[in-house]
Structures are given as structure tokens and as C-alpha cells.
N, C-alpha and C positions, 0 to 999 in steps of 0.2 A: 659441757660447760656447767651443768647443774652439779655434777660430782666434784669438779674442781672447786666450785664455789663452796660446796659442802665441806671439802677438805680444809680450805682456808678458814672457813667459819669455825670448824672444829679446833683448829690450832689456836685461833683467837679465844675461843671458849675455854680452852685449857689454860691459856695465859691469864685470863680473867679469874678463873676458878682458883688457880694457884696463888695469884696476887703477888704483891710486892712484899719482900721479906725485909726484916730489920737486920738480917744477917750481914756481917761486913763483907764487902766485895774484895776478895783476895784472889791470889793466883790459883789457889786450890779450888775456890768456888768457880772461877772461870773454867778451869779444867773439867770440873764435875758437870757443869752446864753443857760444855762443848761435847763431852763424851755422852751425855744423855741425849742430846740432839743427834749425834752421830749414830748412836744405837737405834734410834727411831727411824732415821733415814735408811740404815742398813736393813732393818726389819721390813720396811716398805719395798726396797729393791729385792729382798729375798723372796717375798711373796710373788712379785711379778716374775722373777727368774724361775721360781718353782713352777708356776703356771705354764711358762713357755718351754722350759727345758724338760719337764717331766710329764708332759701330756700323755695320758694313756697308762702311766705307771700307777698301780693300785696304791691308795693312801696307806694301807697297812704296811706295804713294803717300804714306802718312803719314810714313814714314822719309825719303823724298826731300824732301817739303815741309818737314819739321822741319830737316833739314840745310841745305837751300837758304836758309831763313829765318835760321838761325843764322849761316851764312856771310855773308849780306848785312849782318847786324847787326854782325859783327866786322870786315868788310872795311875800313871807314874807320880803325879803330884799328890794323889791321895795316899799312895803307899809310902812316899817320902815323909809325909806329915805323920802318918800312923807310926812309922818306925822311929821318928824323932820324938814322938809324944811320950811323956812319962806317965800320963794318967790313963786309966782304963776308960773304955767307951761304954756308956750305960745302955741297957736294953731299950729304954725310952728313946734315946738318940737314934739307935739303929732302926727302930720301928718308925720313927718320925721321918727319917731319910727314905725308907722304903715307901711310906705313905706319900710323901712328896714326889718321889720318882714315878710311882704308878698313877696317882690321881691328878697331880698337878703338872706332870710332864708327859708321860707316855700316852695317857688317854687324851690329854689336851692336844698333843701333836697329831694324833690320829684324827681327831675332829678337825683340826686346822687344815691338814692336807685334804681331807674329804671336802671341806668347804671351799678351799681354793679350786679344787677340781670341779665342783658342782656350781658354785655361784660366782667364782672369780676372786682375784686377789683384792680388789678395791673394797668390795662389800665385806670380805672376810676380815681385812685389816682395820676396817672402820671401828671394830669393837675396841681397839686400843685406846680410842678416845674416852672410853668408859672407865679406864684405870684410875684417873684422878677422881672421878665421881665416887667410885667405890672406896678409894682412899679417904675421901671426905666422910662418907657414911660410916665406915669402920672407925675412923678417928673420933667421930662424934659419939658413936655407940660405945666403944670400948675404952677410949681414953678421955671421954667427956670434953673433947675439944669444941670450941665455939664455932658454929656455922654462921658465916657473915652474909650480908646481902650480896656482896660481890661473888661469893661462892655459889649462891643460888642462881644469880644471873649467868655465871659461867656454866653451871649445870644445864640451864635451859638452852643456852646457845649450843652446847655440846649435843644435847638430845636432838635439837633441830638439825644440826649438821649430820648426825647419823641418819635421820629421816631423809635428808636430801641425798646422801651418798647411797642409801639403800634403794632409792628410786621408787619409793612407795607412793602410789597414787590413790587418793581417797575419792570415792564416788559417793553420790547421794545414797545413803543407806535405805534400802527398801527390801522387801522380801526377795526380789529377783536380782538385786545388785549386791556385791560384796566388795570388801577391800582387796585390791590386787597388789601383789608384790612382785 
């Protein structure tokens, strides 16, 4: 019950953090919102499915298989685009793609499958609540966007939800007692 409450609280925190936009409500906006929600739901189901279907499979094998399958699926689209393109590809672009592929995808998925195997999908996927938080931080730092009171309230609610989902129990701190996770 505590984890479900934490999940619902995290969703509310994200809604508060993102806030209401002055962007016009169009069909394209509705489609974008629906697809964003669908991708989040799919991500949650995928974590639970991975835990149940691939129990005992080493995380390195899962991450390698997933990335190889995705690469093979995307290869025809990449080749089609490259052949149709009239401009050359810069070395910076190639190294950027390699960096993203290795550090933001390959290593991340290795950790993702390791965490699903060791702590479970709910705790692993609770970090997705932190995406809007970091979006807010980076937007403020790099783009000088304004941080509002609503954003800070949403941030605090999100952090509390991650605390609930992670099932952290705080005990009185003494030399003999520690924080348990």
C-alpha cells in the first residue's frame, strides 16, 4: 500500500512540477500528451515483464541483446537516411552518437537490468520520477529558466514519493543504529 501511495504521490508531484502551460490545447498537443503517458506506462510494464520473464538471465546478456535488437531494427532507417542525405556527417556528430550510445544507453541499460534483478522493478523504475526534477535543474542552470514555487512543491512531493517507494525506514540515529534500506 505504501508503494502504491508513493507512485500516486509521484505522479501528482510531476503534474505539480510541470504545471499548467499557456500552450494552446490542440490535437497535436493531445496526441503528444497521450503518447508520453503511453510510453511511461509501457516503461513500467516492461520493467515488471523483464523481472518475471528473464529471472536468472545475466544483466549483461539482457542489455546486449536489447541493444543489438534495437540496432538491427533501426539500421534500415539509418541507412535510408544516410543514403538520401546530401550533406556529410561531421566527426563531432559521429563521436556524439558513439558517446550517447555507450554512456547514455549501453551502460545505463546494463545498470537498469542489474537493478531490476537485484532490487525489483518498482524501486528501479521510481527513478523516472526524477526526470522532470533534473529537467527543471538543467533548464534553470543552462537556459536560465525561472524556478517557481509550484516547481519546488512538486520537487518535494516527488522526492517524498521516491522515499516511500524505496521503502526506506529511518531509525533514531545512534552509534548502534543506522538507516536501513
